[in-house]
N, CA and C atoms as a LAMMPS dump frame, in Angstrom:
ITEM: TIMESTEP
0
ITEM: NUMBER OF ATOMS
516
ITEM: BOX BOUNDS ff ff ff
-5.0000000000000000e+02 5.0000000000000000e+02
-5.0000000000000000e+02 5.0000000000000000e+02
-5.0000000000000000e+02 5.0000000000000000e+02
ITEM: ATOMS id mol type element x y z
1 1 1 N 20.287 -19.625 -0.832
2 1 2 C 19.282 -18.822 -1.496
3 1 3 C 18.978 -19.452 -2.847
4 2 1 N 17.696 -19.661 -3.162
5 2 2 C 17.357 -20.233 -4.469
6 2 3 C 17.673 -19.239 -5.592
7 3 1 N 17.876 -19.767 -6.804
8 3 2 C 18.166 -18.887 -7.94
9 3 3 C 16.931 -18.119 -8.377
10 4 1 N 15.758 -18.705 -8.21
11 4 2 C 14.504 -18.032 -8.491
12 4 3 C 13.723 -17.957 -7.189
13 5 1 N 13.303 -16.77 -6.824
14 5 2 C 12.581 -16.568 -5.572
15 5 3 C 11.087 -16.483 -5.872
16 6 1 N 10.308 -17.25 -5.121
17 6 2 C 8.86 -17.25 -5.289
18 6 3 C 8.209 -16.47 -4.147
19 7 1 N 6.921 -16.226 -4.28
20 7 2 C 6.195 -15.577 -3.193
21 7 3 C 6.209 -16.442 -1.937
22 8 1 N 6.198 -17.749 -2.101
23 8 2 C 6.296 -18.634 -0.936
24 8 3 C 7.63 -18.425 -0.22
25 9 1 N 8.711 -18.277 -0.984
26 9 2 C 10.025 -18.016 -0.383
27 9 3 C 10.012 -16.686 0.375
28 10 1 N 9.436 -15.662 -0.244
29 10 2 C 9.39 -14.339 0.383
30 10 3 C 8.557 -14.382 1.659
31 11 1 N 7.432 -15.089 1.609
32 11 2 C 6.587 -15.218 2.797
33 11 3 C 7.339 -15.936 3.916
34 12 1 N 8.099 -16.968 3.585
35 12 2 C 8.877 -17.691 4.594
36 12 3 C 9.965 -16.8 5.193
37 13 1 N 10.619 -15.987 4.352
38 13 2 C 11.631 -15.064 4.869
39 13 3 C 11 -14.046 5.81
40 14 1 N 9.85 -13.523 5.439
41 14 2 C 9.168 -12.536 6.277
42 14 3 C 8.732 -13.148 7.604
43 15 1 N 8.259 -14.392 7.564
44 15 2 C 7.852 -15.073 8.799
45 15 3 C 9.033 -15.277 9.741
46 16 1 N 10.207 -15.489 9.175
47 16 2 C 11.394 -15.766 9.988
48 16 3 C 12.105 -14.5 10.469
49 17 1 N 11.703 -13.339 9.953
50 17 2 C 12.407 -12.093 10.27
51 17 3 C 11.413 -10.974 10.522
52 18 1 N 11.116 -10.688 11.759
53 18 2 C 10.139 -9.652 12.1
54 18 3 C 10.705 -8.241 12.024
55 19 1 N 11.986 -8.111 11.728
56 19 2 C 12.635 -6.803 11.731
57 19 3 C 12.755 -6.158 10.353
58 20 1 N 12.292 -6.848 9.296
59 20 2 C 12.375 -6.309 7.94
60 20 3 C 11.074 -6.574 7.2
61 21 1 N 10.86 -5.798 6.138
62 21 2 C 9.739 -6.024 5.233
63 21 3 C 10.303 -6.575 3.94
64 22 1 N 9.619 -7.545 3.386
65 22 2 C 10.057 -8.192 2.163
66 22 3 C 9.004 -8.011 1.077
67 23 1 N 9.446 -7.633 -0.122
68 23 2 C 8.554 -7.508 -1.266
69 23 3 C 9.226 -8.134 -2.483
70 24 1 N 8.396 -8.611 -3.401
71 24 2 C 8.897 -9.229 -4.622
72 24 3 C 8.189 -8.566 -5.802
73 25 1 N 8.972 -7.953 -6.7
74 25 2 C 8.365 -7.325 -7.88
75 25 3 C 7.846 -8.406 -8.809
76 26 1 N 7.021 -8.019 -9.768
77 26 2 C 6.5 -9.018 -10.706
78 26 3 C 7.605 -9.594 -11.587
79 27 1 N 8.756 -8.894 -11.658
80 27 2 C 9.901 -9.408 -12.413
81 27 3 C 10.783 -10.318 -11.564
82 28 1 N 10.451 -10.471 -10.287
83 28 2 C 11.213 -11.351 -9.408
84 28 3 C 12.325 -10.671 -8.637
85 29 1 N 12.305 -9.334 -8.562
86 29 2 C 13.326 -8.603 -7.814
87 29 3 C 12.904 -8.526 -6.352
88 30 1 N 13.771 -9.015 -5.478
89 30 2 C 13.506 -9.022 -4.046
90 30 3 C 13.95 -7.703 -3.423
91 31 1 N 13.068 -7.093 -2.627
92 31 2 C 13.403 -5.885 -1.871
93 31 3 C 13.28 -6.209 -0.392
94 32 1 N 14.298 -5.837 0.361
95 32 2 C 14.291 -6.02 1.808
96 32 3 C 14.437 -4.639 2.421
97 33 1 N 13.437 -4.253 3.217
98 33 2 C 13.435 -2.914 3.79
99 33 3 C 13.519 -2.99 5.306
100 34 1 N 14.222 -2.042 5.905
101 34 2 C 14.268 -1.993 7.373
102 34 3 C 12.923 -1.523 7.91
103 35 1 N 12.717 -1.62 9.206
104 35 2 C 11.468 -1.101 9.775
105 35 3 C 11.312 0.386 9.455
106 36 1 N 10.067 0.828 9.483
107 36 2 C 9.764 2.221 9.156
108 36 3 C 10.341 3.17 10.2
109 37 1 N 10.703 4.382 9.745
110 37 2 C 11.139 5.437 10.651
111 37 3 C 9.957 5.851 11.521
112 38 1 N 10.205 6.4 12.701
113 38 2 C 9.096 6.822 13.564
114 38 3 C 8.125 7.788 12.881
115 39 1 N 8.615 8.736 12.084
116 39 2 C 7.729 9.676 11.399
117 39 3 C 6.812 8.947 10.422
118 40 1 N 7.349 7.941 9.768
119 40 2 C 6.577 7.111 8.843
120 40 3 C 5.47 6.396 9.611
121 41 1 N 5.816 5.802 10.741
122 41 2 C 4.838 5.084 11.559
123 41 3 C 3.74 6.018 12.07
124 42 1 N 4.108 7.232 12.442
125 42 2 C 3.108 8.209 12.92
126 42 3 C 2.145 8.565 11.789
127 43 1 N 2.646 8.772 10.589
128 43 2 C 1.783 9.089 9.448
129 43 3 C 0.807 7.951 9.184
130 44 1 N 1.291 6.725 9.206
131 44 2 C 0.423 5.56 9.005
132 44 3 C -0.633 5.495 10.108
133 45 1 N -0.227 5.693 11.354
134 45 2 C -1.176 5.646 12.475
135 45 3 C -2.253 6.714 12.346
136 46 1 N -1.872 7.922 11.918
137 46 2 C -2.854 8.995 11.727
138 46 3 C -3.896 8.599 10.684
139 47 1 N -3.432 7.993 9.589
140 47 2 C -4.356 7.598 8.53
141 47 3 C -5.301 6.497 9.011
142 48 1 N -4.773 5.506 9.708
143 48 2 C -5.607 4.415 10.212
144 48 3 C -6.658 4.964 11.178
145 49 1 N -6.239 5.823 12.08
146 49 2 C -7.174 6.42 13.03
147 49 3 C -8.259 7.199 12.293
148 50 1 N -7.878 7.986 11.275
149 50 2 C -8.82 8.776 10.498
150 50 3 C -9.856 7.881 9.816
151 51 1 N -9.403 6.788 9.203
152 51 2 C -10.347 5.87 8.564
153 51 3 C -11.311 5.285 9.596
154 52 1 N -10.777 4.841 10.733
155 52 2 C -11.644 4.277 11.779
156 52 3 C -12.626 5.323 12.295
157 53 1 N -12.159 6.547 12.526
158 53 2 C -13.025 7.619 13.028
159 53 3 C -14.125 7.977 12.027
160 54 1 N -13.914 7.627 10.767
161 54 2 C -14.904 7.919 9.721
162 54 3 C -15.701 6.684 9.318
163 55 1 N -15.779 5.7 10.208
164 55 2 C -16.694 4.575 10.01
165 55 3 C -16.146 3.316 9.381
166 56 1 N -14.875 3.269 9.069
167 56 2 C -14.308 2.041 8.511
168 56 3 C -13.958 1.095 9.656
169 57 1 N -14.329 -0.169 9.508
170 57 2 C -14.128 -1.151 10.566
171 57 3 C -12.771 -1.816 10.515
172 58 1 N -12.461 -2.607 11.556
173 58 2 C -11.15 -3.257 11.653
174 58 3 C -10.866 -4.282 10.558
175 59 1 N -11.895 -4.807 9.886
176 59 2 C -11.658 -5.734 8.779
177 59 3 C -11.483 -5.003 7.451
178 60 1 N -11.591 -3.672 7.494
179 60 2 C -11.45 -2.886 6.272
180 60 3 C -10.109 -2.171 6.174
181 61 1 N -9.498 -1.843 7.302
182 61 2 C -8.253 -1.073 7.309
183 61 3 C -7.126 -1.986 7.76
184 62 1 N -6.149 -2.175 6.904
185 62 2 C -5.027 -3.054 7.213
186 62 3 C -3.716 -2.292 7.092
187 63 1 N -2.806 -2.614 7.973
188 63 2 C -1.455 -2.064 7.93
189 63 3 C -0.521 -3.196 7.533
190 64 1 N 0.318 -2.938 6.533
191 64 2 C 1.314 -3.914 6.083
192 64 3 C 0.717 -5.244 5.641
193 65 1 N -0.451 -5.206 5.01
194 65 2 C -1.073 -6.418 4.477
195 65 3 C -0.5 -6.668 3.085
196 66 1 N 0.155 -7.783 2.902
197 66 2 C 0.718 -8.1 1.593
198 66 3 C -0.372 -8.35 0.57
199 67 1 N -0.175 -7.828 -0.638
200 67 2 C -1.127 -8.055 -1.724
201 67 3 C -0.403 -8.648 -2.921
202 68 1 N -1.114 -9.51 -3.653
203 68 2 C -0.557 -10.133 -4.852
204 68 3 C -0.908 -9.267 -6.046
205 69 1 N 0.113 -8.673 -6.654
206 69 2 C -0.067 -7.798 -7.817
207 69 3 C 0.875 -8.221 -8.944
208 70 1 N 0.96 -9.506 -9.158
209 70 2 C 1.922 -10.046 -10.113
210 70 3 C 3.175 -10.474 -9.388
211 71 1 N 3.508 -9.754 -8.337
212 71 2 C 4.531 -10.076 -7.354
213 71 3 C 3.872 -9.87 -6.006
214 72 1 N 4.631 -9.754 -4.977
215 72 2 C 4.074 -9.537 -3.649
216 72 3 C 4.502 -8.181 -3.12
217 73 1 N 3.559 -7.312 -2.892
218 73 2 C 3.851 -5.985 -2.352
219 73 3 C 3.161 -5.83 -1.008
220 74 1 N 3.68 -4.921 -0.197
221 74 2 C 3.161 -4.697 1.145
222 74 3 C 2.914 -3.202 1.35
223 75 1 N 1.764 -2.712 0.874
224 75 2 C 1.468 -1.288 1.073
225 75 3 C 1.415 -0.953 2.565
226 76 1 N 1.654 0.309 2.883
227 76 2 C 1.608 0.732 4.282
228 76 3 C 0.197 0.622 4.848
229 77 1 N -0.794 0.995 4.052
230 77 2 C -2.194 0.907 4.458
231 77 3 C -2.987 0.399 3.258
232 78 1 N -3.945 -0.506 3.525
233 78 2 C -4.908 -0.891 2.498
234 78 3 C -6.304 -0.713 3.082
235 79 1 N -7.249 -0.345 2.216
236 79 2 C -8.636 -0.164 2.604
237 79 3 C -9.462 -1.121 1.754
238 80 1 N -10.327 -1.876 2.428
239 80 2 C -11.1 -2.94 1.785
240 80 3 C -12.588 -2.663 1.882
241 81 1 N -13.363 -3.174 0.937
242 81 2 C -14.819 -3.042 0.952
243 81 3 C -15.372 -3.687 2.21
244 82 1 N -16.493 -3.176 2.676
245 82 2 C -17.069 -3.601 3.952
246 82 3 C -17.255 -5.111 4.048
247 83 1 N -17.764 -5.742 3.05
248 83 2 C -18.034 -7.179 3.106
249 83 3 C -16.977 -8.014 2.384
250 84 1 N -15.827 -7.424 2.073
251 84 2 C -14.776 -8.137 1.347
252 84 3 C -13.407 -7.87 1.972
253 85 1 N -13.173 -8.4 3.181
254 85 2 C -11.847 -8.209 3.781
255 85 3 C -10.798 -8.981 2.971
256 86 1 N -9.525 -8.708 3.208
257 86 2 C -8.48 -9.398 2.44
258 86 3 C -8.518 -10.907 2.664
259 87 1 N -8.288 -11.644 1.582
260 87 2 C -8.226 -13.103 1.619
261 87 3 C -6.979 -13.554 0.873
262 88 1 N -6.316 -14.549 1.423
263 88 2 C -5.101 -15.064 0.788
264 88 3 C -5.41 -15.542 -0.624
265 89 1 N -4.561 -15.152 -1.55
266 89 2 C -4.706 -15.553 -2.942
267 89 3 C -3.524 -16.418 -3.369
268 90 1 N -2.346 -16.009 -2.966
269 90 2 C -1.139 -16.743 -3.333
270 90 3 C -0.174 -16.624 -2.174
271 91 1 N 0.225 -17.745 -1.631
272 91 2 C 1.049 -17.773 -0.437
273 91 3 C 0.292 -17.011 0.643
274 92 1 N 0.925 -16.102 1.343
275 92 2 C 0.226 -15.329 2.374
276 92 3 C -0.21 -13.959 1.859
277 93 1 N -0.135 -13.739 0.557
278 93 2 C -0.503 -12.454 -0.04
279 93 3 C -1.975 -12.457 -0.445
280 94 1 N -2.668 -11.381 -0.1
281 94 2 C -4.084 -11.262 -0.406
282 94 3 C -4.296 -10.941 -1.872
283 95 1 N -5.398 -11.445 -2.4
284 95 2 C -5.832 -11.033 -3.72
285 95 3 C -6.387 -9.62 -3.613
286 96 1 N -6.673 -9.011 -4.732
287 96 2 C -7.146 -7.621 -4.672
288 96 3 C -8.665 -7.508 -4.776
289 97 1 N -9.386 -8.638 -4.777
290 97 2 C -10.842 -8.585 -4.778
291 97 3 C -11.308 -7.905 -3.494
292 98 1 N -12.012 -6.817 -3.615
293 98 2 C -12.477 -6.056 -2.456
294 98 3 C -11.559 -4.912 -2.058
295 99 1 N -10.368 -4.851 -2.642
296 99 2 C -9.432 -3.775 -2.318
297 99 3 C -9.928 -2.472 -2.939
298 100 1 N -10.063 -1.445 -2.105
299 100 2 C -10.499 -0.138 -2.581
300 100 3 C -9.344 0.831 -2.775
301 101 1 N -8.307 0.691 -1.933
302 101 2 C -7.238 1.688 -1.899
303 101 3 C -5.962 1.083 -1.345
304 102 1 N -4.847 1.407 -1.965
305 102 2 C -3.519 1.089 -1.421
306 102 3 C -2.817 2.416 -1.164
307 103 1 N -2.172 2.525 0.003
308 103 2 C -1.471 3.752 0.39
309 103 3 C -0.015 3.424 0.668
310 104 1 N 0.873 4.207 0.093
311 104 2 C 2.295 4.103 0.391
312 104 3 C 2.766 5.431 0.967
313 105 1 N 3.445 5.356 2.103
314 105 2 C 4.097 6.522 2.687
315 105 3 C 5.551 6.437 2.25
316 106 1 N 5.988 7.408 1.502
317 106 2 C 7.32 7.38 0.901
318 106 3 C 8.4 7.468 1.977
319 107 1 N 9.372 6.606 1.849
320 107 2 C 10.579 6.667 2.677
321 107 3 C 11.706 7.147 1.781
322 108 1 N 12.749 7.729 2.358
323 108 2 C 13.84 8.238 1.515
324 108 3 C 14.418 7.181 0.573
325 109 1 N 14.469 5.938 1.026
326 109 2 C 15.072 4.894 0.197
327 109 3 C 14.061 4.177 -0.694
328 110 1 N 12.776 4.575 -0.654
329 110 2 C 11.775 3.883 -1.466
330 110 3 C 11.04 4.794 -2.452
331 111 1 N 11.476 6.029 -2.589
332 111 2 C 10.726 6.989 -3.397
333 111 3 C 10.506 6.521 -4.833
334 112 1 N 11.541 6.059 -5.505
335 112 2 C 11.399 5.604 -6.893
336 112 3 C 10.48 4.38 -6.967
337 113 1 N 10.647 3.469 -6.05
338 113 2 C 9.805 2.263 -6.038
339 113 3 C 8.342 2.656 -5.85
340 114 1 N 8.055 3.523 -4.864
341 114 2 C 6.674 3.914 -4.578
342 114 3 C 6.046 4.738 -5.693
343 115 1 N 6.792 5.691 -6.24
344 115 2 C 6.216 6.623 -7.216
345 115 3 C 6.185 6.086 -8.646
346 116 1 N 7.071 5.122 -8.962
347 116 2 C 7.152 4.643 -10.345
348 116 3 C 6.808 3.15 -10.441
349 117 1 N 7.572 2.321 -9.776
350 117 2 C 7.426 0.869 -9.943
351 117 3 C 6.104 0.366 -9.367
352 118 1 N 5.806 0.71 -8.114
353 118 2 C 4.544 0.241 -7.528
354 118 3 C 3.35 0.856 -8.237
355 119 1 N 3.467 2.096 -8.638
356 119 2 C 2.37 2.737 -9.38
357 119 3 C 2.029 1.904 -10.609
358 120 1 N 3.033 1.481 -11.357
359 120 2 C 2.82 0.671 -12.554
360 120 3 C 2.267 -0.708 -12.192
361 121 1 N 2.853 -1.345 -11.179
362 121 2 C 2.381 -2.677 -10.78
363 121 3 C 0.939 -2.639 -10.287
364 122 1 N 0.6 -1.65 -9.478
365 122 2 C -0.756 -1.548 -8.949
366 122 3 C -1.756 -1.281 -10.074
367 123 1 N -1.397 -0.427 -11.02
368 123 2 C -2.286 -0.145 -12.154
369 123 3 C -2.483 -1.402 -13
370 124 1 N -1.408 -2.094 -13.308
371 124 2 C -1.493 -3.308 -14.124
372 124 3 C -2.345 -4.371 -13.444
373 125 1 N -2.254 -4.469 -12.117
374 125 2 C -3.028 -5.467 -11.367
375 125 3 C -4.489 -5.072 -11.211
376 126 1 N -4.806 -3.788 -11.402
377 126 2 C -6.179 -3.331 -11.281
378 126 3 C -6.554 -2.764 -9.918
379 127 1 N -5.565 -2.314 -9.14
380 127 2 C -5.86 -1.649 -7.865
381 127 3 C -6.6 -0.355 -8.212
382 128 1 N -7.82 -0.147 -7.67
383 128 2 C -8.63 0.982 -8.136
384 128 3 C -8.155 2.375 -7.719
385 129 1 N -7.499 2.486 -6.559
386 129 2 C -7.003 3.791 -6.095
387 129 3 C -5.647 3.587 -5.431
388 130 1 N -4.786 4.581 -5.621
389 130 2 C -3.446 4.532 -5.045
390 130 3 C -3.111 5.92 -4.534
391 131 1 N -2.811 6.003 -3.242
392 131 2 C -2.398 7.263 -2.638
393 131 3 C -0.922 7.176 -2.274
394 132 1 N -0.192 8.209 -2.631
395 132 2 C 1.225 8.299 -2.291
396 132 3 C 1.387 9.495 -1.363
397 133 1 N 1.89 9.231 -0.158
398 133 2 C 2.073 10.278 0.842
399 133 3 C 3.549 10.628 0.88
400 134 1 N 3.88 11.875 0.549
401 134 2 C 5.265 12.315 0.471
402 134 3 C 5.884 12.615 1.826
403 135 1 N 7.192 12.766 1.818
404 135 2 C 7.935 13.092 3.035
405 135 3 C 8.372 14.552 3.046
406 136 1 N 7.712 15.389 2.267
407 136 2 C 8.041 16.802 2.225
408 136 3 C 7.474 17.495 3.469
409 137 1 N 7.704 18.788 3.597
410 137 2 C 7.284 19.532 4.786
411 137 3 C 5.777 19.475 5.008
412 138 1 N 4.988 19.41 3.937
413 138 2 C 3.529 19.375 4.056
414 138 3 C 2.965 17.959 4.092
415 139 1 N 3.841 16.964 3.989
416 139 2 C 3.397 15.57 3.877
417 139 3 C 2.31 15.501 2.794
418 140 1 N 2.684 15.846 1.589
419 140 2 C 1.758 15.989 0.476
420 140 3 C 1.205 14.644 0.011
421 141 1 N -0.106 14.615 -0.163
422 141 2 C -0.8 13.425 -0.644
423 141 3 C -1.071 13.559 -2.13
424 142 1 N -0.655 12.556 -2.89
425 142 2 C -0.985 12.466 -4.306
426 142 3 C -2.026 11.354 -4.425
427 143 1 N -3.25 11.706 -4.808
428 143 2 C -4.343 10.743 -4.922
429 143 3 C -4.534 10.369 -6.381
430 144 1 N -4.449 9.078 -6.659
431 144 2 C -4.58 8.573 -8.023
432 144 3 C -5.753 7.609 -8.103
433 145 1 N -6.441 7.629 -9.229
434 145 2 C -7.556 6.717 -9.468
435 145 3 C -7.309 6.012 -10.798
436 146 1 N -7.679 4.735 -10.864
437 146 2 C -7.454 3.941 -12.066
438 146 3 C -8.546 4.222 -13.093
439 147 1 N -8.113 4.629 -14.285
440 147 2 C -9.034 4.861 -15.401
441 147 3 C -8.418 4.255 -16.654
442 148 1 N -9.149 3.368 -17.281
443 148 2 C -8.687 2.718 -18.514
444 148 3 C -7.311 2.08 -18.337
445 149 1 N -7.101 1.444 -17.186
446 149 2 C -5.867 0.709 -16.944
447 149 3 C -4.672 1.54 -16.525
448 150 1 N -4.866 2.857 -16.337
449 150 2 C -3.769 3.732 -15.923
450 150 3 C -4.227 4.63 -14.788
451 151 1 N -3.273 4.972 -13.922
452 151 2 C -3.592 5.904 -12.848
453 151 3 C -3.57 7.326 -13.377
454 152 1 N -4.601 8.083 -12.997
455 152 2 C -4.663 9.506 -13.301
456 152 3 C -4.844 10.244 -11.983
457 153 1 N -4.417 11.481 -11.956
458 153 2 C -4.53 12.29 -10.752
459 153 3 C -5.999 12.58 -10.475
460 154 1 N -6.424 12.251 -9.262
461 154 2 C -7.819 12.478 -8.881
462 154 3 C -8.077 13.949 -8.565
463 155 1 N -7.125 14.586 -7.925
464 155 2 C -7.175 16.023 -7.645
465 155 3 C -5.746 16.481 -7.427
466 156 1 N -5.552 17.773 -7.424
467 156 2 C -4.207 18.309 -7.228
468 156 3 C -3.636 17.806 -5.9
469 157 1 N -2.331 17.548 -5.824
470 157 2 C -1.731 17.133 -4.552
471 157 3 C -2.038 18.14 -3.444
472 158 1 N -2.321 17.609 -2.251
473 158 2 C -2.705 18.43 -1.111
474 158 3 C -1.973 17.956 0.13
475 159 1 N -1.82 18.839 1.113
476 159 2 C -1.212 18.401 2.382
477 159 3 C -2.079 17.325 3.029
478 160 1 N -1.455 16.328 3.602
479 160 2 C -2.184 15.26 4.268
480 160 3 C -3.096 15.819 5.351
481 161 1 N -2.671 16.868 6.057
482 161 2 C -3.501 17.473 7.109
483 161 3 C -4.837 17.948 6.548
484 162 1 N -4.86 18.45 5.321
485 162 2 C -6.105 18.876 4.688
486 162 3 C -7.057 17.685 4.593
487 163 1 N -6.538 16.548 4.147
488 163 2 C -7.358 15.355 4.005
489 163 3 C -7.858 14.864 5.358
490 164 1 N -6.964 14.791 6.335
491 164 2 C -7.301 14.216 7.64
492 164 3 C -8.251 15.091 8.455
493 165 1 N -8.474 16.323 8.05
494 165 2 C -9.414 17.206 8.743
495 165 3 C -10.808 17.182 8.135
496 166 1 N -11.046 16.297 7.201
497 166 2 C -12.357 16.193 6.577
498 166 3 C -12.815 14.743 6.539
499 167 1 N -13.947 14.497 5.911
500 167 2 C -14.442 13.134 5.793
501 167 3 C -13.645 12.349 4.744
502 168 1 N -13.74 11.036 4.812
503 168 2 C -13.099 10.189 3.823
504 168 3 C -13.843 10.38 2.485
505 169 1 N -13.121 10.639 1.419
506 169 2 C -13.8 10.775 0.121
507 169 3 C -14.39 9.431 -0.308
508 170 1 N -15.317 9.478 -1.222
509 170 2 C -15.93 8.256 -1.749
510 170 3 C -14.85 7.406 -2.413
511 171 1 N -14.708 6.173 -1.97
512 171 2 C -13.679 5.286 -2.523
513 171 3 C -14.242 4.29 -3.519
514 172 1 N -15.536 4.401 -3.814
515 172 2 C -16.128 3.429 -4.749
516 172 3 C -15.863 3.806 -6.191
């Protein structure tokens, strides 16, 4: 193992191991996560289906697409502008040009990373919207929008089912 890990190293590890997810913080901290729990996968699938059912195409909705945000992160779902699908920026990680939304579905072992560390990294990188889907009984969605370099709450947290029963809000 090298003393300093680069995004190229992380990409090579991910290519060699299909059973784990690899992320690198902007400070160089490597995170290795096991595959998602079935409930996590179902939540992600529901969101992807909802986006597709509301007119988003296959080049706009990505699952586990790595993004370069100072380090390499792999949101559960990313939504891209119609004419700006993800493009590699550094190693196999996409730049954020055209990125409209990053979604993280919280896992028991990733709550602090998703709610604090990634929130800060995504804001610093300029990700325009960040949704955090909780693992509580209501699967509560916290919708954040970037304003003046910081995420602010777009609306009060709501059950994910409330969101999925309506149209996709304006992401521009």
